Each structure stands twice: as structure tokens, then as C-alpha cells.
C-alpha positions in Angstrom: 43.2 -37.2 33.6 40.6 -36.8 30.8 42.5 -33.8 29.4 45.6 -35.9 29.1 43.5 -38.8 27.7 44.3 -41.0 30.7 40.7 -41.3 32.0 40.8 -45.1 31.9 44.0 -45.1 34.0 42.4 -42.8 36.5 39.2 -44.9 36.6 41.2 -48.1 37.2 43.2 -46.4 40.0 40.0 -45.1 41.6 38.6 -48.6 41.6 41.8 -50.0 43.1 42.0 -47.4 45.9 38.4 -46.8 46.7 36.5 -49.9 45.4 33.0 -49.5 44.1 32.0 -45.9 43.4 29.4 -44.0 41.4 31.1 -43.8 37.9 28.4 -41.5 36.6 29.2 -39.0 39.3 32.9 -39.3 38.6 32.2 -38.6 34.8 30.1 -35.6 35.7 32.8 -34.2 38.0 35.3 -34.7 35.2 33.0 -32.9 32.8 32.7 -29.9 35.2 36.5 -29.8 35.4 36.8 -29.8 31.6 34.5 -26.8 31.4 36.3 -25.0 34.2 39.8 -25.6 32.8 38.9 -24.7 29.2 36.7 -21.7 29.8 38.1 -19.9 32.8 40.8 -17.3 32.8 43.6 -19.6 33.9 43.5 -22.2 31.2 45.8 -25.1 31.0 48.6 -24.6 28.4 48.4 -28.2 27.1 45.3 -27.5 25.0 46.3 -25.9 21.7 43.6 -25.8 19.1 40.1 -24.5 19.1 38.9 -27.7 17.5 40.4 -29.7 20.4 38.7 -27.4 22.9 35.4 -27.6 21.1 35.5 -31.4 21.0 36.4 -31.6 24.7 33.5 -29.2 25.6 31.2 -31.4 23.5 32.4 -34.5 25.3 31.9 -32.8 28.7 28.4 -31.6 27.8 27.5 -35.2 26.8 29.0 -36.5 30.0 26.9 -34.1 32.1 23.8 -35.4 30.3 24.5 -39.1 30.3 27.0 -39.7 33.2 29.3 -41.4 30.7 32.6 -39.9 29.4 34.2 -40.8 26.1 37.9 -40.6 25.4 39.1 -38.4 22.6 41.5 -40.6 20.8 40.7 -39.2 17.3 41.0 -35.5 18.1 44.1 -33.8 16.7 45.0 -31.6 19.6 48.4 -30.5 18.2 47.2 -28.2 15.5 47.1 -24.5 16.2 
């Protein structure tokens, strides 16, 4: 959901379905998934530019450190 910039929707849905949870752990899991989906061989085709990938990896690294994940509303992910 973070890769499609819908983290807030996913977070709200998680709250509705499961109630109280460790949001720091969820953010860190999301960060690990970002790393996996960007750096592994079978990458997702929705990510186009290197700048977009670099920004997502930066966001993921920060989330692993802090347990808080930011949305990337300002990243231009359509440039090649």
C-alpha cells in the first residue's frame, strides 16, 4: 500500500479490522517490503524512475530507524 501511496487507507483498514496494533512494527514491516520489492530481482513494474526508487528506499530506511513511515506525495514517480 505504501508503494501505491495508500498507506493511510491500509492503516485505517488495519485499525477497523484488528483494532489496536503496534503501528511502529507495521511501519517497519512496510519498510522491509519496500526494500524487498525495489532491490530484489522480481521488481514491481509500477516504479519507473531511479529518483522514485531512491526516495522510497530513503523513506524505508528512515521507517526502519524510527518506526514511522512518511508518504511520498511530492515524489515524481512518472519520469523515466
